BALUMVO-592501 format. One record per atom (N, C-alpha, C): x, y, z. Coordinates in steps of 0.2 Angstrom, whole numbers, plus 2048, in hexadecimal, padded with zeros to 3 digits. Each point is the difference from the previous one (the first is absolute). Example, Ala and Ser with C-alpha at 12.3 -4.5 7.8 and 13.67 -1.06 7.14 Angstrom:
2
8427E4827;7FC806800;804806800;7FE8057FC;804806801;7FC805803;
//
This chain:
409
8077FA800;7F7806800;8088077FF;7FC8067FC;8048047FF;7FF807807;800801803;7FF808804;7FB8057FF;8018017F9;7FE8087FC;7F6800801;7FE804802;7F7800800;7FD8037FA;8058057FD;7FB8017F7;8067FF7FD;7FF7FF7FA;8067FF7FA;802809802;8058027FC;8048057FF;8048027FB;7FF8047FC;8048057FB;8097FF800;8047FC7FF;806802801;8028047FA;8038077FE;8047FF7FC;8067FD7FD;8037FC7FB;808802803;8038037F8;806802803;8038057FC;8087FB7FC;7FF8017FC;8067F87FD;80880B7FE;8067FB802;8048057FE;7FF8057F9;8048047FF;8018047FB;7FD807800;8048047FB;7FC808803;7F97FC7F8;8017FD7FB;7FC7FE7FE;8017F87FD;7FB7FC7FF;7FF7F97FD;8048017FC;8038037FC;8037FD7F9;808801804;801802805;809800802;7FD7F57FF;7FC801803;8017F6801;7FF7FD7FC;7FB8037FB;7FE7FC7FA;8058007FA;8018087FC;8077FC7FB;8077FD802;801800806;8077FB800;7FD7F87FD;7FC7FF803;7FD7FA7FB;7FB7FE7F9;7FF805800;7FC8007F9;7FA8007FF;7FD804808;7F9800800;7FD807802;7F97FF7FB;7FD806801;7F8801804;7FF805801;7FC800805;7FA7FC800;7FB8017FA;7FF7FA7FF;8007F77FF;808800800;8017F9803;8007FF807;802806806;7FF802807;7F97FB801;7FA8047FC;7FB7FE802;7FD7FB7FD;8027FC7FD;7FC7FC7FA;8067F7804;8078037FD;8017F8801;8077FD808;801806801;8057FF805;7FD7FE807;8047F9805;7FC800803;8057FD806;7FF7FD805;8077FF805;803807803;8067FD804;803805803;7FD801808;803804803;7FC801805;7FC806800;7FD8077FA;7FB8037FE;7F97FC802;8017FE7FC;7F97F87FD;7FF7FA803;807800805;8017FB804;7FB800808;803807801;7FA805804;7F97FF7FE;8018047FB;7F78007FE;7FA7FA801;8057F97FE;7FB7FB7FF;8017FD807;803805807;8017FB806;7FC804804;8028077FD;7FB803804;7F88017FF;7FC7FD7FB;7FC7FD7FD;7FD7FA802;8057FB802;7FF7FC804;7FF800807;7FE805800;7FF80180C;7F88047FC;7FF8047FB;7FA8027FE;802809803;8068027FC;7FF8077FE;8018047FB;801803802;7FD8057F6;8068037FE;8067FD800;8058037FB;8038057F7;801806802;8008047FA;8087FE7FF;8028037FA;8078027FF;8008067FD;804804803;8008087FC;8098017FF;8008057F8;8058027FE;7FE8027FE;8068047FC;8038047FC;8007FF7F8;8028037FA;8007FF7FA;8018067FB;8037FD7FC;8018077F9;7FD8007FA;7FB7F9801;7FE7FE7FC;7F7804800;7FE803807;7FB8037FE;7FE807804;7FA8007FF;8018097FC;7FA803808;7FB7FC802;7FC7FF806;8017FC805;7FB800806;8007F9803;7FB7F87FC;8027FD800;7FF7FA7FC;7FE7F9807;7FD7FD7FE;7FE7FA805;7FF7FB7FE;8067FA7FD;7FF7F97FE;7FF7F9806;7FE7FE7FC;8017F8805;8057F97FD;803800805;8057FA7FF;7FD7FD800;8017FC7F7;7FF7F97FD;8017F7806;805804805;8017F9801;7FE7FE807;800807805;7F9800806;7FD802801;7FD8057FA;7FC803801;7FE808801;809801805;800807806;8028057FB;7FB806802;7FF8047FB;808803801;8028037F9;804804801;8028067FD;7FF807807;7FF8087FE;8068037FD;8018037FA;8048027FF;8008057FD;803807805;8038077FE;8078017FC;7FD8077FB;8038057FB;8077FF803;8068027FF;805802804;8077FE7FA;806805804;8037FE7FB;8067FF803;8087FF7FF;8037FC802;807807802;802801806;803807803;8087FE7FB;8018077FC;808800800;8037FE804;8088007FE;8047FD803;803807803;801802806;802806805;807800800;802805800;809802801;8037FD802;7FD7FE807;8017FD807;7FB7FC801;8027F8805;7FC7FA802;7FA806803;800807806;7FE801804;7FB8057FA;8028027FB;7FD8027FC;7FC7FD7FC;8017F97FF;7FC7FA7FB;7FA7FF807;802801806;7FC7FE806;7F88047FF;8038057FE;7FA806802;7FA8007F9;8067FF7F8;7FB7FF7FD;7FC7FB7FE;8027FA802;7FC7FB801;7FA801804;802800806;7F9806805;7F98037FC;8078057FC;7F88087FE;7FE7FA7FB;8047FB7FA;7F97FC7FB;7FF7FC802;7FD7FE809;7FB7FB801;7F9804801;7FD7FB7FA;7F88017FF;7FB800807;803804805;7FC800809;7F78017FC;7FE8067FE;7FB8027FE;7FC7FA7FC;8017FC7FB;7FF7FB7FE;7FF7FB805;805800802;8017F8807;7F9803805;801806800;7F8800805;7F97FE7FE;8008047FA;7FA7FC7FD;7FE7FC7FE;8067FA800;7FF7FB7FE;7FE7FB807;803801806;8007FE807;7F8802802;7FD806801;7FC8047FE;7F97FC7FE;8017FF7FC;7FC7FD7FD;7FE7FA801;8057FD803;8017F87FF;7FE7FC806;7FE805802;7FE803808;8087FA804;805802800;8047FB804;802802806;8017F8803;8007FE807;80B801801;8037FC7FD;805801800;8058027FB;809802801;8028027FC;8097FC802;8027FB7F8;8047FD801;8037FF7FB;806802800;8058047FA;8087F7802;8018017FB;8077FD7FB;806805802;8057FF804;806800803;7FD808806;803800804;7FF807806;809801800;8067FF7FA;806804800;7FD8047F9;7FD8027FF;7FE8037FC;7FB8057FD;8028057FB;7F980A803;7FB7FE800;7FE7FB7FA;7F87FF800;7FC7FF809;8037FC802;7FF7FC809;80080A804;8048037FE;7FF807801;7F9803801;7FE8007F9;7FB8047FE;7FA7FD802;8017F97FE;7F97FB804;7FD804808;808800804;7FF800807;7FB808800;8048057FE;7FD8067FF;7F97FE7FF;7FD7FF7FB;7FA7FC7FC;7F97FC804;8067FC804;7FD7F9804;7FC80A807;804804804;800801803;7FA8087FF;7FF8037F9;7F9800800;7FF8007FE;7FC7FA7FE;7FA7FC801;7FF7FB808;806802806;7FD7FD802;7FE7F77FE;8047F97FD;8067FC7FE;8017FD803;8017FC803;8097FD803;8037FC7F7;806801802;8057FE7FB;8037FD802;8017FA7FB;8047FC801;8067FB7F9;806801803;8047FE7F9;8027F67FD;8057FF7FE;8017FA801;8068007FC;8037FA804;8078017FD;8047FC7F8;8008027FC;8027FB7FA;8077FF7FC;807807807;8058017FB;803805800;7FC806800;805807803;800801806;8048007FF;804801809;806804800;7FF8067FC;8058057FD;7FD805802;802805806;7FC8097FE;8068067FA;7FB8007FC;8078037FB;802806800;7FE805804;803806802;7FF804807;804805800;7FB801808;7FD801802;7FC8057FC;7FB804802;7FA7FB800;8007F87FD;7FC7FB801;8017FC808;807801801;7FE7FE807;801805806;7FE8047FE;7FB806803;7FB7FE800;7FC7FF7FC;7F67FF7FD;8017FB804;8037F87FF;7FE7FB801;8007FE806;804804804;80080280A;7F9800801;7FC8037FD;7F9805802;7FC7FA7FA;8007FE7FC;7FD7FC7FD;7FE7FA803;8027FC805;8047FB801;7FE800806;800805805;7FB7FF805;7F98037FF;7FD8077FA;7F97FB7FD;7FD7FB7FE;8037FB7FE;8007FA7FD;7FD7FB807;7FB7FB7FF;7FB7FD803;8067F8802;8047FE7FA;8037FA800;8047FF7FB;8077FC7FF;8017FE7FD;8007F87FD;7FF7FC7FC;8017F77FD;8068007FC;8067FF805;8077FD7FF;7FE7F9800;8037FD7FC;8017F8800;8057FE800;8038077FF;8097FB800;803803806;8047FB804;803801807;8068067FE;8027FD7FD;809806800;7FB8097FF;7FC7FE7FD;7FC80A7FE;7FB801806;8007FB806;7FB803804;8087FF807;8047FF7FE;807801806;80380B7FB;7FF7FD7FB;8028077FD;7FC806803;7F97FD800;7FB807800;800803808;8037FB806;803800808;804805800;8077FF7FA;805804803;7FF8087FA;7FE7FE7FE;7FE8077FA;7FB804805;7FB7FF801;7F9802803;800801809;806800805;8027FE805;7F7804804;8018047FD;7FA801806;7F98047FD;7FF7FA7FD;7F98027FE;7FE7F9802;7FB7FF804;7F97F9800;7FE7FF7FA;8047FA7FD;7FC7FF7FB;7FC7F9800;7F97FF7FC;7FE7FB802;8057FA7FA;7FF7FC7FF;8027F97FB;7FD7FD7FF;7FD8007FD;7FE7F47FE;8057FF7FB;8027F8802;8037FD7FB;7FB7FB7FD;8008037FD;7F77FE7FA;8047FE7F8;8027FA7FE;8007FF7F9;7FE8047FB;8017FF7FA;7FE7FE7FA;7FC7FA7FD;7F97FF7FE;7FC7FE800;8027FB7F9;7FB7F9800;8007FD7F7;7FD7FB801;7FB8007FB;7F67FC7FE;8087FA801;8027FC805;8007F87FF;7FC7FA7FB;7F9804801;7FD7FA7FC;8037FF7FC;7FF8087FB;8028007F8;8087FF7FF;804803803;8087FE800;8007F7803;8027FC7FD;7FF7FC801;8047F97FC;8067FB800;8007FE7F9;7FD7FB7FE;8018007F8;7FF7FC7FB;8057FC7FF;7FE7F97FC;8047FB800;8068027FE;8057FF801;806803800;8037FD7F6;7FD7F8800;8027FF7F7;7FC8037FB;7F9801804;7FB8057F9;8048067FF;7FF803809;8038087FB;8058007FC;8047F97FF;8088047FE;7FE7FB7FA;7FB7FD7FE;7FF7FE7FC;7FC8067FB;7FD804803;7FB8057FD;8058057FD;804802806;8068037FE;8088007FD;7FF7FA7FA;8058007FD;8077FE806;7FF7FE805;8087FE804;8027F8800;8057FE800;8027FB801;8007FC806;7FD7F87FF;7FA7FD803;80980080B;8087FF7FE;8047FD804;8058067FF;7FE807803;804805801;7FD804807;805802803;800805804;7FE806802;7FA8007FF;7FD805801;7FF807804;8088057FF;7FD808805;7FD8057FE;7FA802804;7FD8047FD;802807806;7FE8077FB;801805804;7FC8077FC;7F9801803;7FC8077FC;7FF807802;7FF8057FF;7FE804803;8018077FD;802806804;8028067FD;8097FF7FD;8028027FC;8058017FC;805806803;802801807;802804804;8087FD800;8058037FE;8067FB802;802801807;801805803;803801806;7FB7FD805;7F9803800;7FA7FD803;8017F7800;8008007FE;7FD7F87FE;8077FB7FE;8048027FF;80A7FE800;7FD7FD7FC;7FF8017F9;8027FD7FB;8057FD7FE;807805802;8057FD7FC;8057FE805;7FE7FE807;8037FC805;7F97FA7FD;7FD8007FE;7FC7F87FE;8047FE7FA;8048067FA;7FF7FF7FA;8097FA802;804801805;8077FF803;8007F8804;7F9802801;7FF7F7805;7FC7F97FA;7FE8037FB;7FC7FF7F9;8077FC7FF;8038047FF;8098007FA;8067F9803;7FD801807;8047FD807;7FD7F87FD;7FD801801;7FA7FA7FF;7FD7FB7FB;8008057F9;7FC7FA7FD;8037FE7F8;8087FC803;8047FD7FE;7FC7FB7F8;7FC7FC804;7FB7FA7FF;7F98037FC;8027FC7F9;7FB8047FC;7F77FC802;7FF7FF805;7FA7FA803;801807803;801805801;7FF806804;7FC8077FD;7F9803803;7FE8027FC;7FD809807;8038077FC;7FE804806;7F98047FA;7FB801802;7FA804800;7FF805802;803804801;800808801;7F88047FC;7FB804803;7F78017FE;800808803;8028087F8;7FC800805;8068097FB;7FD804800;8028057FE;802805806;8028097FE;800806803;805805800;7FF805802;8068047FE;8067FF7FC;8027FB805;8077FC7FF;8027FD7F7;7FB8007FD;7FD7FA7FB;8068007FE;8038077FC;8048007F9;80A7FD805;7FE804804;8087FC808;8007F87FF;7FC7FD801;8007FC802;8027F97FA;7FB8037FA;8017FD7FA;8087FE801;8048087FE;8078007FF;8037F9805;7FE802809;8047FB802;7FE7F97FF;7FA7FD7FC;7FD7FB800;8057FD7F9;8028057F9;8057FE7FB;806801802;803802807;8078007FD;8017FA80A;7FA7FE7FF;8017FA805;8047FA7FC;7FD7FE7FA;7FE7FB7FE;8007F9800;7FB802804;7FC7FB804;7F97FC7FB;8027F97FC;7FC7FD800;7FA7FE7FF;8017FE808;7FA7FD804;7FC803802;800808800;7FE806802;7FA8057FA;7FA7FE801;7FB803801;7FC806802;8018057FB;7FA804803;7FD8047FB;7F77FF802;7FB802800;7FE807800;8038067FB;800806803;7F98027FD;7FB800806;7F98057FF;7FD7FF806;7FD803802;7FB801808;7FA7FA7FD;7FF7FD804;7FA7FA7FF;7FC801803;7F7803801;7FB7FF805;7FD7F9801;8047FC7FA;7FB7F77FF;7FF7FF809;7FF7FE803;8037FD806;7FC7F77FE;7FE7FE7F9;7FF7F97FF;8087FF7FC;8038047FE;8067FF7FD;805801805;7FE803803;806802804;7FF7FA807;7FF7FC7FF;7FC7FA807;8037F97FA;8018027FC;8017FA7FD;8088017FC;801806802;8097FE7FF;8047FE807;7FB802807;803800804;7FE7F8802;7FD7FC7FF;7FD7F9800;8057FF7FC;8048007FB;8037FC7FA;807800804;802808804;8047FD805;8047FC804;8057FE803;8027FD806;801803805;80280A7FF;803800804;8018097FE;7FE802805;7FE809800;807806804;8038027FB;805803804;7FE80A801;802803804;8028067FF;804804805;8048077FD;8067FE801;80080A803;7FA802802;801807805;8048027FF;802805802;801807806;7FC803802;7FA8017FF;7FB808801;7FA7FA800;7FD802806;7F67FA7FE;7FD803808;7FA7FE7FB;7FC80380A;7FE7F5802;7FC8017FD;7FC7FD7FD;7FB7FB7FD;8077FE7FA;7FF8017FA;7F97F8801;7FC8017F9;7FE7FA7FF;8007FE7FC;8057FE7FB;8007FC7FB;8047F9803;8047FE805;8047FC804;7F87FD804;7FB803802;7FB800802;7FC7FA7F7;7FF8017FD;7FD7FC7FC;8047FB800;8078007FE;8057FB800;7FF7F9803;7FC802807;8017FD806;7F97FF801;7FC8017FB;7F87FC801;8007FE7FC;8047FF7FA;8017FC7FC;8037F8801;804801806;8067FB804;8067FC7FE;80380A7FC;805800801;805803806;8077FB7FF;803802808;8048067FB;802804805;8018067FE;806803805;8068067FA;8087FF800;7FE808805;801803803;80180A7FF;802800805;8028047FF;804804803;7FD803804;805806806;7FD802809;7FD808800;8018027F8;7FD804801;7F7804804;800802804;7FB802801;7FB7FC803;7FA8007F7;7FC7FB806;7FF7F87FE;8087FE7FA;7FD7FA801;8057FC806;802801805;8037FC806;7FA801802;7F98047FF;7FB801806;7FE7F97FC;7FC8007F9;7FD7FA7FA;8037F9803;808802803;8007F87FF;8067FF808;7F8800805;802805808;8037FA803;8007FA7FB;8047F8808;8037FE7F7;8038017FD;8048007FC;7FB7F87FC;8047FD7FF;7FF7F97FD;7F97FD801;7FF802809;7FA7FD801;7FB8057FD;8008067FC;7FC8057FD;8007FC7F7;8057FE7FE;8017FD7FA;8038047FC;808801804;8038057FC;808800802;8038037FB;8087FE804;8038057FE;804805806;802808801;8058027FE;8018037FF;8078027FD;802807801;807803801;7FF804800;8008047F7;7FF809804;7FF8017F8;8088047FD;8018037FA;8057FE7FC;8037FC802;7FE7F87FF;8057FA803;7FD7FB7F9;8038027F8;8007FB7FD;8037FA801;804800803;8027F5805;7FD7FE802;7FC804805;7FA7FF805;7FA7FC7FD;7FF8047FB;7FA8007FC;7FF7FA7FB;8098007FD;8027F97FC;7FF7FB803;8047FD807;7FF7FC804;7F87FD802;7FC805801;7FA7FC801;7FF7FE7FA;7FD8027F9;8008007FA;8027F5801;8087FE801;8017FB801;7FD7FE802;7FF7FF808;7FE7FF804;7F77FB7FE;7FB8097FD;7FC7F87FF;7FE8007F8;8068017FD;8017FB7FA;8027F9803;806800805;7FE7F8801;7FF7FA805;7FC806801;7FB7FB808;7F78037FD;7FB7F97FC;7FC801801;7FC802805;8027F9804;7FC800808;7FE808802;807805800;7FF804802;7FE8057FE;7FD8027F8;7FC8017FD;7F9801802;7FE7FA800;7F87FD803;7FE805805;8077FE806;7FE7FF805;7FF80A7FF;8028037FF;8048087FF;7F68027FE;8007FF7F8;7FC7FF7FE;7FA802805;7FF7F7803;7F8801804;801804807;805803803;7FF803803;8008097FE;8008007FB;8008077FD;7F78007FF;7FD7FD800;7FD7FF7FB;7F8801808;8047FC803;7FD800807;800807804;807805800;800803804;7FC8067FD;8018017F9;7FD8057FC;7F9800803;7FB7F9801;7FA7FF7FF;7FD801807;8077FF806;7FB805808;801805800;8068047FF;802808803;7FE8037F8;7FF7FE7F8;8008087F9;7FA8007FD;7FB7FA804;7FA8007FE;7FC8067FD;7FD8017FC;7FB805801;7FB803806;7FD7FA803;7FC800806;802802805;8067FB800;804801809;8038077FE;8038027FB;80180A7FF;7FD803802;7F78017FC;7FD803802;7FB800808;8027FD803;7FE7FE806;805803804;806800800;804802804;7FF80A800;8008027F5;7FD807801;7FD803802;7FB7FC802;7FA803802;800802806;8067FA805;7FF803805;806806803;8057FF7FC;803807801;7FE8087F9;7FA7FE7FE;8008087F9;7FB802806;7FB7FC804;7F7801802;802802807;8037FF804;7FF7FF808;801806800;8008037FE;7FF807806;7FA8057FA;7FA7FB7FD;7FB8037FD;7FA7FC802;8027FB807;7FC7FF803;7FD800803;
//
């Protein structure tokens, strides 16, 4: 049983001055965001909140509209409100750029959207971010509680932000931070602010994300039956995702042609990554350079693989490895922020932890899985169990309800 009394309208604000900052690097448009995009923390939160009776809405700004527009997300049925805005121009200094970004926030349009929607709660992606400061002011003027979630943004970018952030955090009702590393950073960075922090992970629909038959999946994708296949998928961001480290690890492991690494995704570093892939000269490395919103296709690739690897340097609470775990894959993951929290009990949680920027450790972990089918099966089963118990849409929905609505009861 959940504890809310009446359904609450909870406004989710994704990162970015405008939504195009997120969409353009992966080759998508606003209409794709509405009609094709699924998953991730944003739509996961929408589904989780809906599962316990609340009414989430998504509020963002766009360069592609000239007036406030309302859409409906095809995957979850969540209303998406879009305010007209422009990206802020780069300032002559970090402080000047911060000021320009504050000024560019369409607060009047956001206020109109929240008023028309009868919003009860605001939830922002990232607190170390200009948009959070603007929303703190707006929430206070509307007398609506503000919360924020951590998805990887852990740096204040200018001195003027640092000053404003102290005020914004004091006005914030609570933070959702699934990363123990980030919770430790917050305690050190803001020792004089009594932050109410909840350890709630990003959700996943574990009923949808489950493996199909491996050989059937390989046949449908044209993959060899007798091959050790490793998968990675997501945004092509070389530094954050550690893709350079991943290629180094694969170079030292991939001597046997009956081994294949498949990377799926696109992003702002696609051109630079294409160069890295070409220079690697690895014949058993495949990069499918497109951002796909086709969840059944991704599930088929995950079902076809033997293992999943992520070499990230910076993370919040990534959904991609959760999808792999839900499909019964053993996961090799670095100790970047939220990843140790996903694999809190190490092998008992379904994965092998390695150090950041340690390609030799990734290679050894791959070799260990390649040589031990029993270990792969045990880790895969543990991974599925871990995700089902901790990260399901329903479990996260109950936790979000308890945290976000406790002041409204």
